[in-house]
ROLUMGU-696660 format. One record per residue (C-alpha): residue in one letter; chain; x, y, z. Coordinates in pm, whole numbers, plus 50000, padded with zeros to 5 digits. Each point is the difference from the previous one (the first is absolute). Layout:
 residuo cadena  east north    up
       a      A     X     Y     Z
...
END
This chain:
 residuo cadena  east north    up
       m      A 02836 21545 37417
       t      A 50004 49620 50003
       r      A 49906 49800 50307
       a      A 50085 49641 50090
       l      A 49868 49774 50275
       v      A 50189 49692 50122
       l      A 49804 49747 50206
       g      A 50209 49738 50179
       g      A 49934 49641 50098
       g      A 49841 49888 50325
       g      A 49755 49710 49968
       p      A 49623 50028 50054
       v      A 50052 50223 50305
       g      A 50208 50236 49788
       i      A 49733 50001 49730
       a      A 49746 50116 50256
       w      A 50228 50267 50149
       e      A 50099 50145 49662
       s      A 49634 50001 49896
       g      A 49911 50193 50316
       l      A 50276 50249 49929
       a      A 49876 50054 49645
       v      A 49638 50047 50109
       g      A 50090 50230 50287
       l      A 50229 50213 49788
       a      A 49744 50027 49720
       a      A 49754 50139 50255
       a      A 50266 50258 50095
       g      A 50056 50105 49641
       v      A 50305 49788 49917
       a      A 49883 49793 49704
       w      A 50252 49724 49938
       r      A 49786 49888 49705
       e      A 50131 50306 49812
       a      A 50358 49865 49998
       d      A 50179 49986 49667
       l      A 50168 49679 50117
       i      A 49889 49745 50259
       v      A 50256 49729 50079
       g      A 49873 49707 50206
       t      A 50194 49715 50154
       s      A 49818 49703 50154
       a      A 49730 50148 50229
       g      A 50065 50333 49832
       s      A 49914 49851 49661
       a      A 49658 49889 50127
       v      A 49931 50348 50137
       g      A 50157 50181 49706
       a      A 49797 49809 49742
       r      A 49674 50078 50181
       l      A 50101 50362 50050
       a      A 50104 50054 49638
       a      A 49686 49825 49872
       g      A 49778 50230 50207
       l      A 49859 49720 50216
       d      A 49864 50046 50351
       l      A 50278 49956 50255
       s      A 49774 50065 50299
       a      A 49877 49640 49982
       a      A 50354 49859 50002
       t      A 49931 49801 50316
       g      A 49657 49868 49902
       p      A 49945 49624 49965
       a      A 49955 50022 49624
       r      A 50333 50175 49959
       a      A 50204 49849 50280
       p      A 50360 49986 49876
       l      A 50165 49662 49954
       p      A 49720 49784 50147
       v      A 50163 49672 49900
       p      A 50203 49753 50204
       a      A 50373 50049 50018
       g      A 50226 49749 49830
       a      A 49979 49650 50141
       g      A 50324 49854 50122
       v      A 50208 50308 49929
       n      A 50337 49988 50174
       m      A 50003 50340 50174
       e      A 50349 49935 50138
       e      A 50128 49961 49646
       l      A 49819 50316 49894
       m      A 50139 50203 50288
       a      A 50349 49860 49940
       a      A 49992 50131 49642
       w      A 49891 50343 50117
       a      A 50264 50001 50273
       a      A 50273 49902 49754
       a      A 49906 50290 49777
       a      A 49988 50241 50295
       s      A 50341 49890 50127
       g      A 50163 50035 49660
       a      A 50076 49628 49987
       m      A 49812 49995 49668
       t      A 49963 50268 49736
       p      A 49647 50144 49972
       e      A 49959 49826 49664
       a      A 50111 49661 50137
       a      A 49771 50042 50299
       r      A 49703 50067 49772
       v      A 50080 49688 49796
       e      A 50007 49799 50324
       l      A 49666 50149 50103
       g      A 49867 49910 49656
       r      A 50109 49640 50052
       i      A 49809 49993 50328
       a      A 49695 50153 49828
       l      A 49999 49735 49730
       a      A 50043 49712 50246
       a      A 49721 50101 50240
       h      A 49656 49836 50000
       t      A 49750 50287 49984
       v      A 49651 50074 49876
       p      A 49962 49990 49619
       e      A 50093 50312 49807
       d      A 49642 50067 49890
       a      A 49879 49989 50361
       f      A 50255 50260 50101
       i      A 49928 50222 49700
       g      A 49634 49982 50099
       v      A 50086 50188 50320
       f      A 50038 50305 49778
       a      A 49672 49951 49811
       e      A 49902 50361 50067
       v      A 50254 50115 49741
       q      A 49972 49700 49768
       g      A 49892 50117 49656
       q      A 50055 50365 50091
       e      A 50175 50207 49736
       w      A 50358 50056 50110
       p      A 50025 50354 50146
       e      A 50263 50203 49814
       p      A 50188 50129 50309
       f      A 50025 49661 50173
       r      A 50308 49779 50021
       c      A 50059 49696 50218
       t      A 50312 49801 50073
       a      A 50076 49629 49990
       v      A 50312 49783 49988
       d      A 50076 49717 49755
       v      A 50040 49686 50213
       l      A 50273 49851 49777
       t      A 50219 50304 49935
       g      A 49923 50226 50297
       a      A 49947 50287 49756
       l      A 49761 50283 50084
       q      A 49691 50024 49780
       v      A 49793 50319 49994
       w      A 49654 49942 49857
       d      A 49825 50288 49828
       r      A 49723 50054 49749
       s      A 50226 49928 49704
       a      A 50074 49646 50125
       g      A 49651 49883 49902
       v      A 49959 49798 50322
       d      A 49666 49964 50178
       l      A 50002 50238 50296
       a      A 49899 49738 50258
       r      A 50268 49758 49880
       a      A 50269 50268 50018
       v      A 49892 50105 50351
       a      A 49996 49637 50111
       s      A 50357 49956 49876
       s      A 50105 50304 50201
       c      A 49839 49853 50313
       s      A 50129 49643 49967
       v      A 50207 49958 50315
       p      A 50238 49710 49927
       g      A 49914 49679 50178
       i      A 49661 50135 50108
       f      A 49819 50086 49676
       p      A 50058 49857 49652
       p      A 50227 50162 49744
       i      A 49786 50140 49719
       t      A 50046 49898 49638
       i      A 50021 50287 49751
       g      A 50130 49962 49648
       g      A 50156 49661 50068
       a      A 50199 50120 50305
       r      A 49904 49991 50368
       y      A 50014 50293 50236
       m      A 50004 50059 50375
       d      A 49954 50292 50237
       g      A 50172 50323 49891
       g      A 50094 50047 50365
       m      A 50271 49742 49950
       r      A 50193 50275 49823
       s      A 49893 50273 50244
       p      A 49704 50071 50230
       l      A 49969 50339 49826
       n      A 50177 50012 49662
       a      A 49989 50375 50054
       d      A 50277 50067 49748
       l      A 49749 49932 49721
       a      A 49842 50341 50076
       a      A 50323 50198 49961
       g      A 49974 50307 49779
       h      A 49647 50108 50087
       d      A 49959 50345 50149
       a      A 49819 49879 50313
       v      A 50022 49647 50140
       i      A 49816 49853 50298
       v      A 50130 49664 50123
       v      A 49787 49790 50237
       s      A 50171 49730 50207
       c      A 49797 49745 50196
       m      A 50316 49906 50184
       a      A 50191 50203 50256
       l      A 50301 50181 49860
       a      A 50172 50021 50338
       l      A 50011 49783 50310
       p      A 49953 50135 50353
       e      A 50314 50145 50156
       g      A 50231 49730 50128
       v      A 49847 49725 49784
       s      A 50194 49852 49709
       d      A 49936 49718 49754
       p      A 50242 49918 49714
       m      A 49726 49901 49756
       f      A 49798 50315 50077
       d      A 50312 50216 49973
       a      A 50089 49852 49659
       t      A 49649 50057 49867
       t      A 49999 50355 50133
       r      A 50330 50076 49825
       q      A 49848 49881 49673
       l      A 49689 50213 50049
       e      A 50205 50307 50090
       a      A 50200 49950 49679
       e      A 49675 49995 49801
       l      A 49873 50314 50172
       s      A 50334 50173 49937
       a      A 49970 49912 49631
       v      A 49662 50173 49993
       r      A 50135 50311 50175
       d      A 50310 50007 49781
       s      A 49780 50001 49690
       g      A 49864 50338 50109
       s      A 49668 49874 50132
       a      A 49839 50158 50305
       l      A 49953 49693 50219
       e      A 49762 49935 50289
       v      A 49996 49666 50182
       v      A 49702 49859 50191
       a      A 50121 49747 50256
       p      A 49779 49804 50239
       g      A 49874 50198 50296
       a      A 50004 49862 50353
       e      A 49644 49865 49972
       f      A 50069 49800 49687
       l      A 50332 49872 50133
       d      A 49814 49869 50303
       i      A 49730 49834 49788
       s      A 50251 49846 49761
       g      A 50235 49890 50277
       w      A 50280 50193 49832
       g      A 49940 49789 49689
       a      A 49957 49661 50167
       n      A 49621 49998 49950
       l      A 49971 50145 49650
       m      A 49863 49674 49858
       n      A 49711 49979 50249
       p      A 49682 50121 49823
       a      A 49810 50004 50330
       l      A 50185 50324 50077
       s      A 49895 50172 49678
       a      A 49706 50198 50138
       d      A 50215 50152 50276
       a      A 50280 50069 49753
       y      A 49762 50180 49763
       l      A 49880 50232 50278
       a      A 50360 50061 50106
       g      A 50071 50109 49642
       v      A 49706 50240 49998
       r      A 50115 50153 50330
       q      A 50361 50029 49887
       a      A 49884 50169 49680
       a      A 49842 50276 50207
       a      A 50330 50055 50179
       e      A 50204 49993 49678
       a      A 49761 50199 49779
       e      A 50153 50346 50031
       r      A 50354 49880 49925
       l      A 49892 49785 49707
       r      A 49759 50257 49857
       s      A 50287 50247 49967
       a      A 50216 49740 49825
       w      A 49723 49880 49769
       k      A 49882 50342 49886
       g      A 50350 50147 49959
END
């Protein structure tokens, strides 16, 4: 039996929540570290790298390990950024064209230096690349998805930084002469990369459904994409379980609006631990087959 774990994007608040989930589930006998494949995107790459490397996730909210403790990009045009996302969601641009536009914004923004951003992930810098771990990034010039793994020969911290580089806010990361931005620009989950494994657990920091009577075109477009990815996993024969944000985490994260606020990380971590207790029985059955 092969098992895969997919950890989605969600900023520093998502890092804390996913860490709490992992710690709480480990205490309940669901050891995500035993996965044959761990796919991380953005926040999920930071958690997945630590998890796969056997590092302590219980200190995910401590001052020495606070995720993304650097200033956001100076002078970034958020209206331009949101317009690119909205164009992709509406279908006015193809996904590939939208990613190229986001890459243009990433390259034009004034941000902290690359080395300063990579330093955020110092805990995994110099660590041997864990065999099961993969993380996603997007080439800023072509919009192509890049999946980093052990065979790529890239420093783990640099690869994770590239996966977390939100365009316009953090700097694109140079690897092998190209520059890369957040893998979430292709998808917040990239769950289809886990297709074919016997058991797959997908963790989303973002709601997969809006409250009844509420609709948002951009949210609806993203949800359709995520459902297509999840269907691809199911259609491959995998037994799929999805962990979506519980009510407590949705409240803390403001339904996604506050995911970049590290001041909420401690509360998000505890919410993850508590949700793990509620999810443990369901996920234990899936994980142990």
